[in-house]
N, C-alpha and C positions, 0 to 999 in steps of 0.2 A: 256440530254444535247439539248438545243434549237440550232439547226444547224444555224439559221439565225443569232442569237446574237454572236455565235462563229465565224462565217465567218465576220461579220460586224467589230468584235473587231480586228481580224487578218488584215482586210483592213486598220483599223486605225493605226495600230501599224507598217505598212509598208506604210507609205504614199509616193507618187512620189515625193512630195516636202518636201525635209528634212529642212523644216523651223523651226519655233518656236516649233512646236510639236515634231520634232526630237530631238530638244535639251533638251526639257523636259524629254523625255524618257531616254535619256542618263544620266541625272542628276539624276533620279530616280534610274537607275541601279548602277551608281557609288555610291551613297550614302548608298544604302543597301550592295553593295559589300565591301565598305570602313569599314563600321560598323561591318560588319561580320568579315573581316579580322583582325580588331583591336581586337575583342572579342577573336579569336583564338590565336592570338599572346599573348595577356594578360594571357589567359589561360594557354599557353604553358610555359611563363616565370615563372608563380605562381608555377604550379605543378612541373615543373623541378628544381625551388628553394627549394620547400617543400621536393622533393624526395632526392636532394643531401644532405639537412641538415639532414634528417632522417638516410640516407646511412653512413653519417660520424659519427653520434651519434652511429649507430650499429657497425660500424667497431671498435670503441673503447670499447663497453660495450655488444654487442650482443644484443638479444631481451629480454632475461631474465637473471639475475644474481642470481645464487645459491650460499649460503655461510653458514658457522656456526653460529648458533644463537649467539649474543653478545650484552652486553648493553654499548659497547663502539661506539661512533660516529667517531672513528678514521678512516683514509682512510686505515690504515693497517689492513691485514687480521688476522683472528684467523685460525689455521690448521684445515682443513678439509682433510679427507682421500679419495682418488680416488676409494677405494674399496667399493663403494656403488652402489645400485641397478641403480640409475639413470645414473651414469657415465659409469659404465660397460655394461648397456644394452640400451644405449641411441638410438643405431641404430634400436632397435626393437619398439621403440615409433613413431607411424606414424606421429605425429605432428611435431616432431624435425627433422630438416636437419642437423645440426651440434651441436658438443659439444666440448668445448676446455677448458683447467684446465688454471688458471692464478694466480699469487701472486703479491701483491703490498707491497712497502716498502718505506718509506720517507727516502729522502737522500739529500745530499748537493753537488753539481758538483763544482769541483775547477780546474780553470786554473792558469797560472801564475800571471795574474792580476785581476781576477774576480771569484766571487763565486755566486752561485745561487741555491735557494731550489727547489727541485724537487720531483716529484712522480715516483719511478721506477716500471714498471709493467713488471713482468717476463712473459714470454710465453715459450711454450714447442713444441714439434714436431707436436703437434695437432692443431697448430694455423692456422687459416683460413686466409692464406696469401692472396688469390684472392680477399676476401672482404677489405682487407686494402690497396691493391696495389694502387687503384687509388689515394690515399693520398700522396704518394711518389713523390717527385718532383726532388729528386737527389739520385745517389746511388742505391743500391739493399738491399733487405730485408735479414737479416741475416738468415741462416738456422739452425733451432735448432731441433735435431734429437731425443730428449727425448721422451721414451715411458714409461709412468708412471706404465701402468700395468705389462709390462714385466721387470721392473727395480727391482733389489733386492738390499739389504743393502750393499752387497759385491761390486756390479758393483757401487753403489751409492758413495762409498768412494773412488773409483779409478777414476770415471768420471771426465773429465775436464770441466771447466766452460768455455762457450764462451764469450770471453770479448766484441764482437761487440755489438753496441747499435744504436738505431734509436731515433733520435732527431728531435724537431721541428725546422723550419726556425727561429722563434722568439728566442729560446734558443741559436741556432748557432749564430745569429746576437749579441745577447747580450754578449755571451762569445767568440765570434770571432773564431768560430770553423769550420772547413771545413771536408770534407771527408778525412779520414785516419788520422786525428787528434787523439791525445791521451788526456783523461782526467781523473782526479781522482773523484772518487765519495765516500763520507764519509756517512754510514748509521747511522742514528740517534737512538742510543741505548747507553746502559751502560754495558760494555765499547764499545765506537765506533769502527767500523771496516771499512776498506776501499778497494776498488778495483781501478785497472787501467783499463780503458776501451777505446775502439777505436770506433770512428764514422763510421758506415757502411753505414747508408743512412740517408736523411733529409725529413721530411714529413711537410706538410701545409694543414690544414683543414679550416681555417679561423675562427674557433671557439676558443675564449680565455681559455674556459674550459679545452682543452687539450693543445693547442700550447703553453701556458704559463708555463706549469708544468710537463707534462707527457713524459716520454721517455720509450722505450721499449728495454728490455734485455732478457737475459736468466733466466728462471724461477730457474734453478738449483742455480743460485747465491741467490735468495731469500731463498731457502730451506736451504742453507749453511749458511747464514747470521743469519737467525732465529732458527736455529738448529733444524729444522724439519727432520722428518723422510723421508725415499725415497719415500713413497707413499703418503705424505701430501702436499697439495697445499692451495692456499688462497680461491679458489671458482672455480665455473665453469661458463662459459658464454654459453647460450643457443641460438641457431638460430632455429625459427620455419619456417615451409614452408609458411605459410600465416600470415603476421603479423597482419592484420585485425581481426584475431581471437586469438591474444596472451593474451588479457586479460581474454577472458572465458577460455583459456587453462589453464592459471596460476591460476584460481580460483579453479577449480576442478580436471581435469585429472592429472595435475602436481602433485597435493598434494599427490596422490596415491602412488608416485614414492619418496617422500622426508621422512627422517628420521624425528624423533621429534626434534632432535638437528639442523635441517637445515631450512633455509628460503629463500623464494624466491621473488625477486624484479624486477618488469618489467621496462624497459627502459622509458616508458611513465610515471611511478611513479617516477623513479629516476630523470628524467629531467621534471617535472611536467610544469615548465615555459616556457621551450621551446615549448613543444606540444600545450599549451594553446594558445602561440602566434601564432603558425601556424594554429590553428583552427581560431582565430580572423582574419588572413588574408583571409580565405574563406568567411567570412561574408563581408569584404571589396570587394571582388570580386562580391559577389552577389549584393551589391549595385551599383557596377560599371556597372554590365550587366542590372540591371534594368533602369539605367540612359540611357545607351545606346540603349536599346530597346525603351524608351520613345521618344527619339529624333529622332530614325528612324522612329517610327510610325508617330509622326508628319509630319516628311519630306513625307512619303508616301501619307498621307492625303492631304498635301497641293500640292503635284504634281496632285493628282487625281482631286482636285478642280480646278487647273489651266486647265487641260485637259477637264474639264466639262465646264468651262468658254468659253474656245476656241471652242467647240463643239456647243455652243448654238443655232445657226441658223440650224445646222444639226438635233439636238434634237428636235426643232420645225417642222422641215420637217417629221421626223419620226412619230411625234405625229399626224400629220395631214394625213399620210399614214396610221394609224390604229395601230402603235406600242404602246403597254401598257408600263406602268412606270415599271413594273417587268422586261420586255425585255430590256428596255434602262438601268436599273440599272445591268442587268446581263454584257452588253457590257463592263461597267467599272470596273466591279468585274474581268471578264476575263483579261482585259488590266492590272489591279492591280496584278493579281496573275502571269501574264507572266513577268512583270518587276520584281517581287519579286523574282519568280524562277530564272530569268537570273542572277539578282544580287547575290542571294545565290550561285549560280554555280561559278561565278567569285570570289566571297569573299572567298569561300572554296579553291577554286583553288591557290588564291594568299596567303591566310593565311596558309593553310598547306603546300603549296611549299616553302614559306620563312622560316616557321618553320622547315621543313626537311633540307633545305639549311643550315640553321644556326646550325642544331644539328650535321650534318656532316662535316661542314667546320669550325665552331666556327670563322666565319669571323668578328663578332661584339663581342669583350670581354665584358663581364659583370662583375662589380665590386664584388669582394668576399663578 
C-alpha cells in the first residue's frame, strides 16, 4: 500500500471545511446504505414468504406422502396397513424425522341453515402437532391417543371416537360456527353415514387449497366409516430432516423401504404449481437485485466524478510536484472504498436491525 496516497485520501475524506465535499460524501454513504438496506429487507420478506408457504404445505401433507397404489384419482384413500417395514422402522431411517398415519374421506357438513362439501382428514396419536400449531388462530388442537401398532381388534371395537374437529376460518364463517359448536357430517358413500362433531379449534393458512375444504378429525372415525381393520390407514406422511434432499431421498433410498403395492409422492410433485411459482419469485428478486446494483454503481461513479471535478486544482498541484497518474488514481480508489465500506456497514445495520425488529415484534402486519 502506498502510504502517501492512503494518507492523502484520509485527509480528503476528513476536510476541515465540511462544505460541498462533505455533502457529496454523505450522499455517497447514504445511497449505498439505503440500497443495501432495501436489498436486505426485500430478501427477508421474500424468503420469509417462501418459508411460510412451504411450512403451511408441509403441515398439511408432510414432505412425502406414501399410499397404496390405486388407479383412482379420488381424494379418498385405499386402505394401507401400518404393519410395514417403513412405518414400524421409520425411526431407524436416518433421513426421516417423523412419520404419521392419516386417512381422508369426503363428506358434507350440515348446520341448521347451511351445507358445505369438505374433506375430512383423520389423524391419530402420532400426529405432529407442533408442525401444525402455527396455523391455529383459536382454540386448541384435539388430542388423539391412538397407537396403531399397539392396537388390536378387541380394543378397536371398544374404543370411542373423538368427536372433536379442527375447521378453517373460511368454513367457520360460511357455516357460522364457533368454538364448542356442534355440526353434523354426512360421509359420501352408499349407504351414507353421519357423525355429530364438535368444533375444538379453528385454523387459517391463507391457502384456499386447504382453507376451503379440509377439516381435521379422528382417524378412528375414517376407519369405522370405511370398515377398515384396526391396523389399516389411508397412508403415511413423512417428514425428512433436510427438505433440500427430499427429491433424491424419494428416488432411491426410500424405494428400498416400500412394498410393491405402495407409492410415494413428494410435496413438490403434489403442489408443482406452487413450487414453480415460488421459484419464479427468485428470478424476480435476481432482476430486482441487478437493477439496484446498477443504480448504486452509477451513483458511486457519479459521486467519484464530482469529487474529481472538485479536486482539479489539487490534482494539478500534485502533478506539478511529481505525483504519477497511478498515485492520484489510488487516492480516489481509497476514497471510494471507504465510502463503500461505510455505506455497507450502515446498510447492514439498518437492514438487519429492521428485519430483526419486524421478526420479533410483527409491528408491520403483512397481507396474507
